One Martini backbone bead per residue (centre of mass of N, CA, C, O) as a GRO file, in nm:
protein
  309
    1MET     BB    1  12.867   8.298   8.113
    2GLY     BB    2  12.727   8.266   7.835
    3ARG     BB    3  12.562   8.010   7.915
    4VAL     BB    4  12.401   8.146   8.150
    5TYR     BB    5  12.280   8.373   7.977
    6ALA     BB    6  12.123   8.202   7.779
    7ILE     BB    7  11.945   8.049   7.993
    8SER     BB    8  11.812   8.299   8.108
    9ILE     BB    9  11.674   8.406   7.853
   10ASN     BB   10  11.511   8.149   7.794
   11THR     BB   11  11.362   8.154   8.067
   12PHE     BB   12  11.229   8.421   8.047
   13ARG     BB   13  11.069   8.373   7.793
   14GLU     BB   14  10.912   8.124   7.910
   15ALA     BB   15  10.779   8.277   8.151
   16VAL     BB   16  10.630   8.521   7.993
   17ARG     BB   17  10.439   8.311   7.827
   18ASP     BB   18  10.288   8.248   8.079
   19ARG     BB   19   9.952   8.270   8.173
   20VAL     BB   20   9.973   8.270   8.478
   21LEU     BB   21  10.129   8.532   8.508
   22TYR     BB   22   9.905   8.713   8.390
   23GLY     BB   23   9.689   8.646   8.601
   24VAL     BB   24   9.850   8.740   8.855
   25LEU     BB   25   9.879   9.038   8.739
   26GLY     BB   26   9.575   9.106   8.719
   27PHE     BB   27   9.504   9.057   9.013
   28ALA     BB   28   9.703   9.244   9.145
   29THR     BB   29   9.589   9.493   9.011
   30LEU     BB   30   9.312   9.484   9.144
   31VAL     BB   31   9.415   9.500   9.435
   32LEU     BB   32   9.540   9.785   9.408
   33LEU     BB   33   9.277   9.932   9.329
   34PHE     BB   34   9.123   9.846   9.586
   35ALA     BB   35   9.287  10.025   9.787
   36LEU     BB   36   9.114  10.279   9.724
   37ALA     BB   37   8.847  10.190   9.842
   38LEU     BB   38   8.959  10.107  10.120
   39ALA     BB   39   9.062  10.393  10.211
   40GLU     BB   40   8.760  10.526  10.240
   41LEU     BB   41   8.720  10.350  10.529
   42SER     BB   42   8.906  10.534  10.651
   43LEU     BB   43   9.050  10.758  10.907
   44ASN     BB   44   9.284  10.961  10.783
   45GLN     BB   45   9.447  10.685  10.617
   46GLN     BB   46   9.471  10.657  10.304
   47ALA     BB   47   9.772  10.647  10.239
   48ARG     BB   48   9.850  10.415  10.435
   49VAL     BB   49   9.660  10.197  10.298
   50VAL     BB   50   9.772  10.210  10.009
   51SER     BB   51  10.063  10.133  10.081
   52ASP     BB   52  10.032   9.868  10.258
   53VAL     BB   53   9.847   9.704  10.075
   54GLY     BB   54  10.019   9.721   9.814
   55LEU     BB   55  10.294   9.604   9.926
   56ALA     BB   56  10.179   9.345  10.037
   57SER     BB   57  10.081   9.237   9.749
   58VAL     BB   58  10.350   9.237   9.605
   59SER     BB   59  10.484   9.036   9.791
   60LEU     BB   60  10.293   8.795   9.760
   61PHE     BB   61  10.294   8.767   9.450
   62SER     BB   62  10.601   8.740   9.413
   63VAL     BB   63  10.620   8.474   9.562
   64VAL     BB   64  10.434   8.312   9.390
   65ILE     BB   65  10.597   8.338   9.135
   66ALA     BB   66  10.855   8.199   9.251
   67VAL     BB   67  10.733   7.934   9.317
   68PHE     BB   68  10.620   7.857   9.041
   69LEU     BB   69  10.886   7.874   8.885
   70GLY     BB   70  11.080   7.701   9.069
   71SER     BB   71  10.883   7.439   9.047
   72SER     BB   72  10.854   7.414   8.709
   73LEU     BB   73  11.096   7.465   8.510
   74LEU     BB   74  11.289   7.217   8.572
   75TYR     BB   75  11.080   7.003   8.528
   76LYS     BB   76  11.009   7.062   8.232
   77GLU     BB   77  11.285   6.980   8.124
   78ILE     BB   78  11.254   6.685   8.209
   79GLU     BB   79  10.986   6.607   8.091
   80ARG     BB   80  11.058   6.708   7.786
   81LYS     BB   81  11.374   6.635   7.745
   82THR     BB   82  11.561   6.895   7.704
   83LEU     BB   83  11.796   6.840   7.888
   84TYR     BB   84  11.927   6.603   7.715
   85VAL     BB   85  12.030   6.819   7.500
   86ILE     BB   86  12.204   7.007   7.682
   87LEU     BB   87  12.409   6.840   7.875
   88PRO     BB   88  12.600   6.724   7.642
   89LYS     BB   89  12.697   6.978   7.646
   90PRO     BB   90  12.935   7.239   7.723
   91ILE     BB   91  12.774   7.206   8.031
   92ALA     BB   92  12.708   7.257   8.336
   93ARG     BB   93  12.485   7.220   8.582
   94TRP     BB   94  12.524   7.478   8.733
   95GLU     BB   95  12.473   7.656   8.494
   96PHE     BB   96  12.191   7.578   8.446
   97LEU     BB   97  12.084   7.653   8.731
   98ALA     BB   98  12.173   7.956   8.717
   99GLY     BB   99  12.012   8.029   8.465
  100LYS     BB  100  11.740   7.976   8.589
  101TYR     BB  101  11.761   8.180   8.825
  102PHE     BB  102  11.806   8.432   8.665
  103GLY     BB  103  11.547   8.413   8.502
  104ILE     BB  104  11.359   8.441   8.747
  105ALA     BB  105  11.460   8.702   8.853
  106LEU     BB  106  11.394   8.869   8.595
  107THR     BB  107  11.091   8.814   8.611
  108ALA     BB  108  11.048   8.940   8.896
  109LEU     BB  109  11.144   9.221   8.817
  110VAL     BB  110  10.933   9.290   8.618
  111PHE     BB  111  10.690   9.245   8.806
  112ILE     BB  112  10.767   9.454   9.021
  113ALA     BB  113  10.780   9.697   8.834
  114ILE     BB  114  10.489   9.695   8.753
  115MET     BB  115  10.361   9.699   9.032
  116GLY     BB  116  10.511   9.955   9.123
  117ALA     BB  117  10.376  10.129   8.912
  118VAL     BB  118  10.089  10.090   9.001
  119GLN     BB  119  10.127  10.184   9.290
  120LEU     BB  120  10.216  10.469   9.226
  121TRP     BB  121   9.969  10.551   9.055
  122VAL     BB  122   9.774  10.518   9.296
  123THR     BB  123   9.909  10.723   9.474
  124ALA     BB  124   9.858  10.962   9.275
  125ILE     BB  125   9.554  10.941   9.299
  126GLN     BB  126   9.536  10.978   9.611
  127HIS     BB  127   9.703  11.269   9.563
  128ARG     BB  128   9.593  11.424   9.331
  129GLY     BB  129   9.711  11.444   9.061
  130PRO     BB  130   9.771  11.500   8.746
  131PRO     BB  131   9.529  11.421   8.507
  132VAL     BB  132   9.716  11.383   8.258
  133GLY     BB  133   9.917  11.188   8.383
  134LEU     BB  134   9.704  10.967   8.468
  135ALA     BB  135   9.607  10.913   8.177
  136ALA     BB  136   9.880  10.866   8.018
  137LEU     BB  137  10.027  10.625   8.152
  138PRO     BB  138   9.835  10.381   8.049
  139LEU     BB  139   9.860  10.463   7.753
  140PHE     BB  140  10.156  10.419   7.733
  141ALA     BB  141  10.171  10.122   7.820
  142VAL     BB  142   9.971   9.997   7.617
  143GLY     BB  143  10.066  10.142   7.346
  144GLY     BB  144  10.351  10.036   7.349
  145LEU     BB  145  10.279   9.737   7.314
  146ALA     BB  146  10.104   9.769   7.063
  147VAL     BB  147  10.333   9.868   6.875
  148LEU     BB  148  10.513   9.616   6.904
  149LEU     BB  149  10.308   9.411   6.806
  150ALA     BB  150  10.253   9.542   6.521
  151ARG     BB  151  10.576   9.504   6.443
  152LYS     BB  152  10.675   9.224   6.548
  153ILE     BB  153  10.809   9.239   6.814
  154ASP     BB  154  10.997   9.112   7.070
  155VAL     BB  155  10.871   9.162   7.375
  156THR     BB  156  11.074   9.008   7.566
  157ALA     BB  157  11.324   9.200   7.495
  158LEU     BB  158  11.151   9.467   7.622
  159LEU     BB  159  11.029   9.438   7.912
  160LEU     BB  160  11.244   9.548   8.096
  161PRO     BB  161  11.271   9.844   7.991
  162TRP     BB  162  10.958   9.900   8.001
  163SER     BB  163  10.913   9.857   8.309
  164LEU     BB  164  11.127  10.064   8.411
  165LEU     BB  165  11.004  10.306   8.260
  166LEU     BB  166  10.730  10.284   8.409
  167PHE     BB  167  10.837  10.325   8.690
  168VAL     BB  168  10.966  10.601   8.655
  169ALA     BB  169  10.705  10.748   8.562
  170SER     BB  170  10.545  10.682   8.826
  171ALA     BB  171  10.745  10.823   9.024
  172LEU     BB  172  10.719  11.105   8.894
  173LEU     BB  173  10.422  11.130   8.937
  174ALA     BB  174  10.412  11.097   9.246
  175ARG     BB  175  10.611  11.325   9.302
  176ALA     BB  176  10.410  11.544   9.176
  177SER     BB  177  10.181  11.461   9.403
  178GLY     BB  178  10.350  11.453   9.694
  179ALA     BB  179  10.493  11.192   9.732
  180SER     BB  180  10.667  10.951   9.886
  181LEU     BB  181  10.944  10.733   9.772
  182TRP     BB  182  11.116  10.570   9.981
  183VAL     BB  183  10.926  10.343  10.087
  184PRO     BB  184  10.835  10.198   9.820
  185VAL     BB  185  11.128  10.154   9.702
  186ALA     BB  186  11.249   9.994   9.942
  187SER     BB  187  11.013   9.779   9.955
  188LEU     BB  188  11.080   9.663   9.663
  189ALA     BB  189  11.365   9.585   9.708
  190LEU     BB  190  11.298   9.381   9.942
  191VAL     BB  191  11.115   9.201   9.760
  192PHE     BB  192  11.350   9.110   9.573
  193GLY     BB  193  11.520   8.979   9.799
  194GLU     BB  194  11.301   8.773   9.874
  195VAL     BB  195  11.282   8.640   9.587
  196LEU     BB  196  11.567   8.528   9.582
  197VAL     BB  197  11.533   8.329   9.818
  198VAL     BB  198  11.280   8.178   9.721
  199SER     BB  199  11.408   8.081   9.451
  200ALA     BB  200  11.630   7.911   9.585
  201VAL     BB  201  11.448   7.724   9.744
  202ALA     BB  202  11.291   7.606   9.501
  203LEU     BB  203  11.541   7.493   9.350
  204LEU     BB  204  11.637   7.306   9.568
  205PHE     BB  205  11.382   7.119   9.564
  206SER     BB  206  11.385   7.082   9.247
  207SER     BB  207  11.641   6.909   9.228
  208PHE     BB  208  11.461   6.641   9.390
  209SER     BB  209  11.163   6.719   9.321
  210THR     BB  210  10.839   6.797   9.289
  211PRO     BB  211  10.628   7.054   9.229
  212PHE     BB  212  10.432   7.004   9.472
  213LEU     BB  213  10.649   6.983   9.694
  214THR     BB  214  10.808   7.234   9.632
  215GLY     BB  215  10.580   7.428   9.698
  216ALA     BB  216  10.525   7.334   9.987
  217PHE     BB  217  10.808   7.377  10.105
  218THR     BB  218  10.845   7.678  10.026
  219LEU     BB  219  10.607   7.789  10.180
  220GLY     BB  220  10.687   7.682  10.454
  221ILE     BB  221  10.950   7.842  10.472
  222TRP     BB  222  10.823   8.120  10.447
  223LEU     BB  223  10.638   8.104  10.696
  224VAL     BB  224  10.862   8.052  10.899
  225GLY     BB  225  11.040   8.304  10.824
  226ARG     BB  226  10.804   8.514  10.914
  227SER     BB  227  10.849   8.367  11.229
  228ALA     BB  228  11.147   8.386  11.326
  229ASP     BB  229  11.147   8.601  11.562
  230GLU     BB  230  10.930   8.455  11.737
  231MET     BB  231  11.094   8.194  11.774
  232ILE     BB  232  11.351   8.319  11.907
  233THR     BB  233  11.172   8.484  12.151
  234MET     BB  234  11.045   8.258  12.276
  235ARG     BB  235  10.897   8.216  12.638
  236SER     BB  236  10.710   7.996  12.677
  237ARG     BB  237  10.593   7.773  12.938
  238GLU     BB  238  10.400   7.584  12.781
  239LEU     BB  239  10.644   7.480  12.651
  240ALA     BB  240  10.868   7.268  12.592
  241PRO     BB  241  11.204   7.275  12.598
  242ALA     BB  242  11.251   7.105  12.333
  243LEU     BB  243  11.058   7.285  12.148
  244ARG     BB  244  11.184   7.554  12.205
  245SER     BB  245  11.468   7.478  12.100
  246LEU     BB  246  11.371   7.405  11.815
  247MET     BB  247  11.257   7.688  11.739
  248HIS     BB  248  11.511   7.844  11.773
  249GLY     BB  249  11.679   7.699  11.566
  250LEU     BB  250  11.481   7.731  11.322
  251GLY     BB  251  11.499   8.050  11.333
  252ARG     BB  252  11.818   8.049  11.253
  253VAL     BB  253  11.814   7.887  10.977
  254VAL     BB  254  11.605   8.020  10.854
  255PRO     BB  255  11.495   8.248  10.665
  256ASN     BB  256  11.452   8.596  10.743
  257PHE     BB  257  11.159   8.751  10.618
  258ASN     BB  258  11.120   8.991  10.813
  259LEU     BB  259  11.350   9.183  10.692
  260PHE     BB  260  11.159   9.240  10.408
  261VAL     BB  261  10.914   9.355  10.635
  262PRO     BB  262  10.924   9.622  10.762
  263GLY     BB  263  10.849   9.886  10.914
  264ARG     BB  264  10.805  10.210  10.864
  265HIS     BB  265  10.987  10.311  11.078
  266THR     BB  266  11.252  10.179  10.966
  267LEU     BB  267  11.231  10.350  10.679
  268GLU     BB  268  11.230  10.652  10.827
  269THR     BB  269  11.421  10.595  11.072
  270HIS     BB  270  11.632  10.585  11.320
  271VAL     BB  271  11.773  10.281  11.445
  272ALA     BB  272  11.876  10.094  11.678
  273ASN     BB  273  12.136   9.882  11.547
  274LEU     BB  274  12.063   9.983  11.218
  275GLY     BB  275  12.071  10.258  11.140
  276THR     BB  276  11.999  10.361  10.861
  277PRO     BB  277  11.778  10.281  10.624
  278LEU     BB  278  11.973  10.234  10.394
  279LEU     BB  279  12.150  10.030  10.550
  280TYR     BB  280  11.927   9.820  10.602
  281VAL     BB  281  11.875   9.751  10.310
  282ALA     BB  282  12.169   9.674  10.232
  283GLN     BB  283  12.193   9.439  10.442
  284THR     BB  284  11.958   9.272  10.354
  285LEU     BB  285  12.034   9.227  10.062
  286ALA     BB  286  12.304   9.079  10.136
  287TYR     BB  287  12.163   8.854  10.290
  288GLY     BB  288  12.005   8.749  10.056
  289VAL     BB  289  12.239   8.687   9.863
  290LEU     BB  290  12.398   8.498  10.046
  291TYR     BB  291  12.168   8.284  10.098
  292ALA     BB  292  12.124   8.216   9.794
  293LEU     BB  293  12.416   8.119   9.734
  294VAL     BB  294  12.406   7.879   9.931
  295LEU     BB  295  12.158   7.736   9.812
  296MET     BB  296  12.283   7.706   9.518
  297VAL     BB  297  12.524   7.529   9.596
  298ILE     BB  298  12.343   7.295   9.712
  299ALA     BB  299  12.178   7.252   9.452
  300SER     BB  300  12.418   7.182   9.268
  301LEU     BB  301  12.513   6.929   9.424
  302ILE     BB  302  12.255   6.769   9.386
  303PHE     BB  303  12.212   6.787   9.085
  304ARG     BB  304  12.482   6.656   8.998
  305ARG     BB  305  12.376   6.365   9.147
  306ARG     BB  306  12.157   6.328   8.964
  307ASP     BB  307  11.946   6.096   8.813
  308LEU     BB  308  11.813   6.141   8.466
  309LEU     BB  309  11.746   5.844   8.347
   0.00000   0.00000   0.00000
């Protein structure tokens, strides 16, 4: 496990240095802030708009990050021929692939924590939270990083605790503003579960394909997975029976990403056959972990047989 851990940390450090990641992070932040202006156009539904638009944005941009990293990091190792230096050492190919996967998952966790912190901060603004706290939080976030950079400390080693601390501070501020935390926190947890599956799908295709095709295939699987429930329950008579059967079967095979974006009602109340909202979140995360594990096993078998010469 030490070898997997070392590859994971190196993958994380490589990923967080990519400028594309910061571009996506900046754009996602602007979208979350734009939710405040969008909420003012609604009629007595400002809090609902801020929450729904913000969480949907976090989900979308997290998937984009997972697809980008999953389709590019493994290919870069092969293209730069750094993989040929690593594999002759006493490390199995599945360990290398697992290290890449956990590195991507760690990067996604930091991204979701930062975006979740921004979302909760925006929620606190919408609920007219304490002005001192609203002003102090961004100063703490930016100032903390500035101090680390001034002392020439490896920021990548502290990004995870910094992002989690920022998320906790934003959650406390939102709580003090009177906002409910269960729905956003549960939704962010489900977003991370969705990213785990998307990352595994991307690495599966990346184990034998090019970055462009990997990105296209992964996005295609994600789009189909978001429609899995409709494909399974489709009863339209306008479709040929063979096509309808094909769609039903495809809807059962692909990962059901609809589970990771439930309606607010599912996360707030008891739903028949689903149990409590907490049980629903736990079952969905377990489903995501199990599905990702199966995909990674398949990816490892393919990568093991791949001729890299």
